[in-house]
N, C-alpha and C positions, 0 to 999 in steps of 0.2 A: 912584409912577410905574409904567409898564408893565413896565420892566426889573426893578423891585423885585419885582413880583408874580411874574414868571417865576422869579427867583432864589429867592423864598420857596417856590414850588411845587417847584423842584428840591431844595431842602433838605428839604422834607417827604418827597419820594420817597426821598432818601438815608436819612433817619431811619427811614422804613418799611422800607427794604431792610435796615438794620442790625437792626431788630426781627425781621424775617423770618429773617435769618441766625441770630439767637440763639434763636428759638422752635423747638421740635421740629416736625417735619413731621407733618401730620395723616394722612398715608398715602402710598402709592406709586401713582402714576398710570401704568398700563401702556397703551401705544398703538402703533398700526401707523404707521410713518413716512410711507407714501404717503397715508394718510388722516388726517394729523396735525391737520387743521382741527377734527376732533371733540374732540380733547384740548385744543386751544388755548382753547376756550370756558372750561374750568375753570381753565386756567393764567392767563388774563388776569383772570378773576374773583378768583383768589387774589392777584394783584398789587394789585388795587383794595382787597381786604379785609385785606391785610397778613398773609397766611397762607402758610406754607411747605409745598411739595409736592415729594416726590421723584418722579423720572421714570424710566421704564424702557421701552426699545423692545421691542415684541412681534414675534417672528418667527412669522407664521401657519403656515409650513411645518413648523417644529420644535416651537415652544412649545405649539401647540394640541393636540398628541398626548400631551403629558406628563400622567401621572396626577395630579400635584399641582395642575396647572391645572384639570383637570375637577373635582377634589375641592373646590377653593375657589371655583370659578366654574362651576357646573353648566350655566348657560345658554350658555356659550361666547361671550358677547358681548364685543367689544373696541371702544372702550377700557373699562377697568374700574379702579375705585379700590379698592386693597387697604388696609383700615384694621384697627385692633386689634379692631374689633367685627364685621368681616366684609367682604364685597365689595359695592360699588355699581357697577352696570353701566348702559350707554347714556350718551351724551355729555351729554344734557340733564339727566338725573337727577344725574350727577356735578356738573355746573355749578350746579344748584339747591342741592345739599348744601353746596358751597363758599360760595355766596352767602348761605346761611342761617347759616353758622358765626358770622357777626358780626351781632348784632341792632342794633348802634349805627351801621350804615351803611345807605344807602338803595339798596344794590345790588338788593335784592328788593322795593323799594317802601317808601313811607312809611306806607301804610295798607292795609287789607284790599282795597279797590277797586284799588289799584295792583298788588297781587299777582295779582288776577284778570286785569288787562290784560297783565301780564308773561307769565302762563301762556298767554294767548291768542296772543301773538306767538311764544312758544316752539313752540306747536303749529303755527302758521303756518309757522315756519321749517322744521320737520321735513317736513310734508306738502305744503305749497304751493311751497316753494322748493328745499330740499335734493334731493328726489327728482328733479325735472326737471333741476335744474342739474347734478347729478352724472351724469345720463344723457348730458348734453351734454359735460361736462368730463372724465369718466373715460376715454373713448376717446382724448382729446388727451393724457392723462397715461400712456396705455398700460396702464390698469388693467382695461379691458374692451373687447370687440370693438365696432367702430362699426357701428350699424345705421342707415343714412341716414334711413329713415322715422321711427324712434324719436327720432333727434336732432332732426329737423325739428319733430316734435310737442313735444319737450321745450323747444325754443327759444320756441315759442308760449306754453307754460305759464310759462316764466321771465319773459317780457314781462308776462304777466298779474300775476304776483306782484310784479314791480317797479312796475307801475302802481298796485297797492294801497299799496305802500310810499310811492310818490311822493305819493299823496293824503294819507296820514297825516302825512308830514313837511312838508306845506304849512301845517299848523295848529300844529305844535310843533317845537321844536329836536331833541328825541329822540322815540323811539317812545311813551314814557309821560310826556310833559310836558317840563319844562325841565331835567331832570337825567338822567344816563346810568344805565341799569339793565342787568340781565342780558339782557334782550330785545335791546338794542343789541349787546351783546358777541356773543351767539349768532349774530345775523344778519350781523354784520360778518365773523365767522370763516367762516360758510358762503359768503359772497359773495367772499371774498378770492381764491379760485382763479378765479372768473369774471372779476373785474376784472383779474387779472394775466394771464390766458390767452386769453379769448374775447370780452370786452366791449371791442371797439375803439371809437374815437372816434365813428364813425357810430352805433353801437348806444347809446353812453352819452348821446348828444345828447338823446334823448327823456326822460331821467330826471335833470334838473339837480339837484333837491333830494336825490335818493338819492346822487348823486355827491358833492355838498358834505358831506352827513352822513357818508358813508363816509370821505372824505379827512380830515375833521375828527377822526373817531374814531381812525383808524390813525396820526395824528400825535401822539396822546397818549403820554406816556412808558410807561404801563402796557401799551399795545398794542405799542409799539416793542420793549419788553423781551422780548416773546414772538415777534412776527411779523417784527421787523427793519423795514427800509424797504420799503414795498410800492410797486412801480412799476406804473403802469397800462399796460394792453395797447395797443400801437401797431398791431399787425396780429394778427388772430385766428389762433391756432395751428390746425394741421390734425391730424386723428386720426393716431396712431402705432400701429405694430404692438404687440400685447399683450406685456407684459414676460414673460419666461420664468417667473418665480415666480407669475404670475397666469394662466398658460395652463391650460385645463381638462385633466384627466388623459386620456391616450390609452386608448380602450376597445376597440381592434381585437381583442385576444385574447379578451376576454369575449364579443364577438359571435360568434366562431368556436365557442366552447364552448357557447353557449346552445342551439343545435339539439339537441346530444347530451343536454344536461341536460333539455330539454323532453320528449324521447322516453322517457327512463327513468321519470319519474313516471307517464306515460300507460300504459306497459307494466305497471308495478307495480300501478297502479290497476285495470287490466283483469284481472290475475291475482287481485287481492283481490276483485274483483266476482264472479268465478266461484265463490269460496269462500264469501263472505258474502252471504246472501240479502237482507238489508234494512238497508243503511247509511244510512237516511234521517236518523236523529238526528245523526250526524257531519256530514252535509251542512249542517244548520241551524247547528251550531256553527261550521263553516267559514265560512258566510255571515256570521255575526256577526263573526268574526275579520277577514274581508275588509273589512267595513264599518269596523271599528275602525282597521285599517291605512290604509285610504283616508282616513279622517278625519285620522289623524296626518300623512299627506302634505299634505293641504290646509292644516292648521294651520301646518306647517313652512314651506310655500311662502309663506303670508301673512307669516310672520315674516321670511323672507328678502327678500321684496318691500319690507317696511318698512325693511330694512337697506340698501336701494339696489340689490339684485341683481335681474336680470330675465332672461327668456327662457332661453337655453342655459346661462347661469351657474347658474341655479336648478336646472335639470335635471341639471347636472354636479356639483352639491354632493354631498359624500360621504354625508351622512345621507339625502338624497333618494334617491340610488342604492341605498343599502342597503334602504330601505323599499320602493322599487319592485321590487327583486329579491325581497324577501319577499312582496310582493303577487302577483307573477307566479307564484311557487311555490305560493302558496295557491290562486290561480285555477286552476292546472293540476290541483291536487287536487280543486277543486270541479267542474271540467269532467269529470274522470274519474268522480267519485262518482255523478252522475246516470245513468251507463251501466248501473249495477246495477239500479236500478228498472226501466229500459227492458227489461232482459232478463227480469224477473220475469213480466210479462204473457204471454210466450211459453209459459212452463210453466204458467201459471195456468189456462187453460181446462180442463185435465184435472181440476182440483180445484174448478172452478166458482166461483172467487173473483173475480167481476166487479167488486164494489165496490172491492177492493184495487187493481185495475188503474186505475180512475178516480183513486184517491188518488195512485198513482205518476205518472200523467200530470200531475196538478196540481203535484206536487213538482218534476217536470222543468221545467214551464213557469216556476215560481217561480225555479228555479236558473238557467235560461237568461236570464230577465229580469234577475236580479242580475248575471250575467256582463256583459250588455249595458251596464248602468248603470255598473259598475266600469270597463269598458273605455272608455266615453265620458268618464268623469272623467279617466282617464289621458291620453287623446288631447287633452282640453282643456288639461291641464297641459303637454303638449308643443307647445301653440300652435295646434292645429287648432280649427276651429269650424264650426258650421252644416253646410252641404252636404258639406264635406270629411270631417266625422266620419261622416255617414251613408253616404258613398261608400267609406269604408274597407273593404278586403276582409274583415277579421275581423268588423266590424260587420254587413256584408251577409250573411255566412255565418250569424252567430248569429240575425239577424232572420229569415232563411229557415227556420232550425231552429225558432225560436219559432212562426212561422206554421204550420209542419207539425204541431207538437205541439198547437197550438190547434185546428187543423182536425180532429185525431184525438180531442181531448178530449171533445166532446159525444157522439161515437159510442159510447163505452164504456158509459155508463149505459143506452143503448137496449137492451142485451142483457139487462138485469135482468128485464123482463117475461116472458121465455121460460119459466123454471121454473114460475111460478104465474100465475094470472090476476089478480094484485093490481095492476091498472093504475094506480090512484091513486098508490100508493107509488112505482112506477117513473116515472110522469109527474113526480112531485115531484122525484125525483132528476135527471131530464132537464132540468127547468127550472133547478134549482140549477146544474147543469153549464154550461148556456147562459149563465146570469147571470155565472158566473165567467169564461167565455170572452169575453163581451162586455166585462166590466169590464177584463180584460187587454188587449183590443183598444184600449179607450179610453186606458189608460195608455201603451201602446206608441206610439199615434198622437200623444199629447200630448208624449211624449219627442221624437218625430220633429219635431213642429212647433216645439218649443223650440229644437232644433238648427238649425232654419231661421230662427230669429230672432224668432218670435212669442212673446208672453207674455200672461198674465192674461186679460182679457176677449176679446182677439183669438183666443186658442185656443178659449175656450168658445163663441165665435160662429162658429167654423169649421163649414162645412156637414157634413163627415164626422163631426165630434164631435157635433154636434146630432142627426144621424141615429142614431148609436150610443147616445147618451144616451136618446133617445126609445125605442129598441129595449130598452134596459136597464130603463127605467121600466115598459114594457109587460110585460116578462118578470117583473119583481118583483111587478107587480099580479096576474099569473097565479099566481105562487108564493104570494102572500099569500091569494088567494081559496081555494086548496086546501091552505093551510098546515096547518090544524088536523087535517083528516081523515087525510092521509097519516101524520101523527105517531102517530095512535092505531091506524091500520089494521093494522100488523104485530103488535099485542099478542095477538090470539087464536091465532096460529100459532106453532110452535116457533122459526122463524127470527127471531122478534121482536127478540132482543138485537142481532143483527148489523144488521138493517134499521134499528132504532131508533138505534143508534150512528151508522150512516151518515148518517141523517137529521139528527141533531144536528150532526155534523161539517159537513155541507153547509150547514146553517143558519148555523153560526158563520162559515164561509167567506163566505157571501152577505152577512151583516151586516157583517163586516169590510170587504168590498168596498164596501158602501153607505157606510160611514163614510169610507173613503178617497176615494170619488168625491165625496161631499158636501164633504169638507174641501178638495179641489182646486177645487170650484165656489166655495166661500166665499173661498178665496185669490184666485181670479180676480175676485171682487167687491170685493177690497181689504181683507178681514179677515185677521188674523194672530194667532198665539200664543194668548193667553188668551181673546181674543174668539171665536176659532173653537171652542175647547173649551167655552166657556160658551154657545154657541148651542143653542137649545132642541132642534132636531132632532138635533144631534150628541150631546147629553146623553141624549136618549131612546134613540138607537141604542146608545150605550155601555152604558146600563143593560140593554138587551135582550141585548147580547153577554155581559155579566157573568152574567146569569141563565142563558143557554144554556150557558156554560162550567161553571157550577155543576152542571148536569144531567149533564155528561159522566161 
């Protein structure tokens, strides 16, 4: 009878409980109390599989700073399962591990296809449900600041996810057929806070299958042993003030100290500039380091987004703040470094080193361009976009500085014809400088258009871009027509090595610009990665560049 079946089920649970009590724990599960739903996935899976797990609450304020925590869990992710063999981190990875500990249960499916379906729903749980749901629920729990627009968007995304679940559950009792799996456990755990706090009766009405499935799951003894009795929400809860332990750190003192810190590196850099005549190489090293730190910031922000953080919480994260401070310090050094080459041309006319002046101008243009790109990335990370980035005071100053440098760049090579009547060589240098300047203009304009929301083909079809590309093509054609003669012209006269070296450098710069411009164009046409590198024109230009570099 029905009562007999229930009794047998309870006896099985008791037997399982006794076996769990007798068996050694497979590890210790460390979790944060306020986000316990992440740990509950593994705890419920352990109940179904008859596996013992020790539990330990993790204090993010204290435990995260302990050296032993960093040593055993370098990623810093919580929850994490500490086993004899090492640490397993992220909630789904831990739950998978527990589910796979028993090959004789169907918790991770009965066949290879089942496993694929379970993995599909676990990914769905993380990306399609947990991210928007926690954006809605965390402010209600006092775990993060409420942003009404973000909450409204999150509610729309949660409805989309529940609609997908509703469709799946119309054709089967559980997500992967007629038996419960880890996919059901993970999604029930993620949804529990929603059903208990914000899914009121009016909201639930649109998802009858999801509600019946959820209530059926939480009524099972294995779920009750971990979750207790889950009461459905009667009235949706409102956002609460952020709990003290989840408030971002106050940064008022740092802000006061920053201006003083910024002045010091600039003064030191200017003193160093007066002593050292050519710090061009360190500037290149600094640019590479700036790029590397910028990449670190972007990767870390993606990681924090995946963990459910957003906006101000990401920017206030300790690691982000450290990296941003490091980036600012490096940028200040980079900003000071180009000042030295700028001073060099002032003294250069007495020595008649016109070609060096041109090189310095190009170095400054590159440095300022790099500064603009790094600053734009930083402003994007702070939530600005499009016109707001371009209207930012620092961006406008740097763009004005870049334009001024560009307008001065083509003028420097024009002085070269004065010492001797070798017009072809000087003309070649002037064309190369113009090619570089127009190429820089195209890149700067493309950055500006990207900031205004344009992309791909729309950027390439922009009137100003097309005009500049046509101008660049014409200049390259002129440079190509007289390319061979200027290269050989300096040979008969003593200044040949300097002129020849300058010509090779200019050609390398021009070909490099051609490659970049062509790659941008191919990206706009929908190509990417290997397809761009395998393009015939790109390969031909790369071969040409390699040949020129070998001649240096």
